[in-house]
N, C-alpha and C positions, 0 to 999 in steps of 0.2 A: 409722454409717458407712452409705452407701446401696449398694444391691445390686439386680441385676436378678433376676427370676424366670422359669423356664421351666416349660411345661407338661410334666410328667414321665410322663403317661398315654400309653401306647403300645399298639397291638393286639397280639396274641399273635402273628400272623404276617402279613408283607405278601406278597403273591403277585408274580411277576416282572413282570407286565403293569404292576401298578402302580408298581413300583419303575422300570421303563422310563420311564414318564410322569412320575413326580413325583420320583424319586431324584436325587441330587447324587454325582458323583466326587469324594472327598477327597484322591485321590492324584495330582492332577495338577501340584502344586507340592512342590516339595523345597527345602530350605535349602542354602546355600553361601555362599563368599565373595564379596561383590558385587564387580563389575567397575568401580565407581565408586570413585575414590580418597576414602577418608576415610568412606566408606558403612559399613563393617563387613559385617554380613551381608546377603544379598539372597535373592529366590525365583527359583527357575528352573523351567522346564519339565521335567517328568519323561517326556513324549512329545511328538510332533508334534501341534499343536492348530491346527484350522482357524479362520479368522476367523468371529465370530458364536459360538463354542462358550461355555458357561459353565464356565469353569475351576474356580470354586468358590463355594460359597454363602457369605455373609458376615452370620450374625445379628449382632445389636447388643444392647447393654445400654446402658438410658437412666440418665446421671448429669447432675448439675448443675455448673456450672462451679464454684460455690462449694466443692463438695464436696472439690474437687482442690487449693485453697488451703491452705497451711500458713504457720505462722509461724516462723522460724528464727533462732536466735541465733546470732550471729558471735563469733568468740574475743575482741572487744573489748568486749562487753556489748550491743551494739546489736542491734534486732530488726528484720528485714526480712521483708516478705511474699514468699512464694515459691509456686511451684506444682509439684505432682507431676509425675513424668516421664511417668505414664500419659497427662497431656493430650496429649503429642506423637502419641500414636497414636489419638486419638479425631477422628471427624467433627462439624464444628459449624458455626454461623453467627455474624458478629460481632454480630448484633442479636437473639440468642436466648441464653437462659441454658442450653439443652439441649445436651448433649454425648452423641454415640452411641459407643460403645466396641466394635469388631469383636473378635470372639473365634474366627473359624474358623481352620482349620490354615494357617500360612504366610501368612497376609492381612498381618499387621504386618510383614513382610519386603519387601513390594512397595515398592521405592524410586522416587523422583521422578525422572523426566526428561522435559523439554518437548518435545524432538524426536524421541525414540526410544521414546515411550509405545506400549505395544501392547495395553493393557486398559483397560477403564472400568468404573464403577460403575452399576448401575441398580437401580431398586427392584423387589423380588419382588412379583408381581401381588398376593397376599393382604394385603401391608403396608398398603393405602390405608384400609382401616376404622380405622387407629390414627393416622392423620395429626392429628387434631384432639384427641386425648387429651392430659390434663394429665401432667406430669411422674411425680406419683405413680401415676396409672393405668397409665403405660407400665412402670412398675417393678414393679407388682403382676401385670400380665397385659398382656403384650406378645408379638405375632409379627411385629415390626420386623426385616426384613432385606433386605439388598442380594443383588444378584448380580455375581461379577466375570466380565466378558465379554470375550473377545479380539476386538479390533479389527483386528488383521492376522494373518496365519498365523504362528505361533510353531513355531520347531524345537525339537527335544528339546536340552535342554542352553542354550537360549537365557536370559539373565536377563529376567524380567518386569517391566515399567516402567509406571508410572501417572504422567499428568500431574496433578500437585496443584493445578495452576492459576497465573496470574499473580501473585495476591496472595501465595502462600504464597512462590513463586519471589522475590518481591521482598524478602519479609520475612527469608527465609533469607540471602540476598545481603547486606543490611543488618547481619544478625548476624555474619556472618563477617567484614565489614570492621569492625565497632565493638566486638565484644567482647573484652574483656580479663579475664585472671584477676583475682579480688578478692585484693589483697594481704594482707587481713585475714582470709582464710578459705582457706589454703592446704589442699590435699588430695590426699590419696595414697589411691588405691584399696585395697580389701583385697587383690585379685589382684596388684597391685604389690607390696604389702608380703610376701606369701607367696613370692613368686618373687626377693625381693631377701635377699641375705645379711646386710645391715644389719638386717634385721627378723627373722632366724632364729631366735634366742632370744625367747622371748615372756615378756613382761614381768610382774612380780607385781603385786598390788594396791597394794603399798607403792610400787613402781618406778614405777607409773603416776600416782600422785601428784606425782612430780617430773616425769616424762617421759610424759604422758597420750597416749594414742591419739587419732585425730581421731573427733569425736563420733558419726560414722556408722560406726565400725567397732569391732568387739567381738571377744573371744575365744568359740570355740566347741570342743566336745568332743564325740567320739561315745559317747553311752551311750544305753542303754535306761531308760524310766520308765515306771510306773504310779502309782497313787494308793497301792499298798503301800508307795512309797518315802518318803512323807510322814512327818515325825516327828511322834510322839505326843506329848501333853502330858507334860512333866518327862523326856521322853528324851533322851539325851545323843548327839551326833553321833558316828559311828564311822569309822574309816578302812578303805576298801576298796579292795583291788588292782585295777586295771584290768586286764580280760583281752579281748583280740579275738576274742570267740565269733563263731561262723558267722553272717552277716548283719549283724554290728555294723557295719561300715563302708557305711553306707547314708544317704541324705539324710534318711529319716525320723528316725534316730537322731542327727542332728546337732543339737545344741541348746547355747544360752550356758552358759558356764561362767566362773566366777571363779579366777584363779591364786592361790593362797594362799602356795605356797613352791616354790622350784626347786631340786633336788638333782642333783649330778652322779651318774652310774651307774658304779659301781666294777667289776662283773662283765660289762662287754661288751667283745667282743673285735674290734669295728670300729675302724678309724682314726678315724671321725669322733667329735667330741666329743658324747656322748650325754647328756642329761639326764632326769630324771624330774620330773613336777610333782604337787603337792598341788593340787586343785581343789576348789570349792565349787559 
């Protein structure tokens, strides 16, 4: 897996004059529901912004197009080439294998609009020495960065738009007109399943043999883990009662689990049908 590298060395202290000259504000952009139909989330101005203002720095990680390609097996057994969703958020050129992934705050929420665009990208001045480096050199040591600049005055609360270009616009229109769901690869998202009563009761491993979940959906449980939890040689598994201790319900404790058995809970006073699970 490819990755970028950042220089982690920092001075002990920056003085205010240096920050005024070289620093960037990182709170000009806030997320929100986009005003564009079907766009999902968008980026909005947190304050009034003058034309020419640098709204945010846009550091980038160098990737190759090939690193985002995957092979996907359909339910009918056929295999097709696919691409990771991350590619949709990268900058690139059709004649180059290089992709640049921006990871600054809020940048990936800036949506396309060809007529209402109010920002543009420009290279950071200190990026030019890296323009002729190889992909490996960029991944090992790079200071490639763009700046997101306001092209028009932007009012607080306005959505921030960037013109992705005619080529992207045409490709998107063609996609919208020609795309149809794959009948051999029916997909239900995990979010839909969690909010749908039809999926309220989680299936055990045996039940999933007859009625499997989609390949990209799996069951997870909140539990803490350490190397002390690993079974030692000749050690038998034991049953442990799950207890919601302080700080347990946190994303860092959400881990894959397999459901071995499902039992009704007899000493529950709620009107809902409650069940307990044996997991592994």
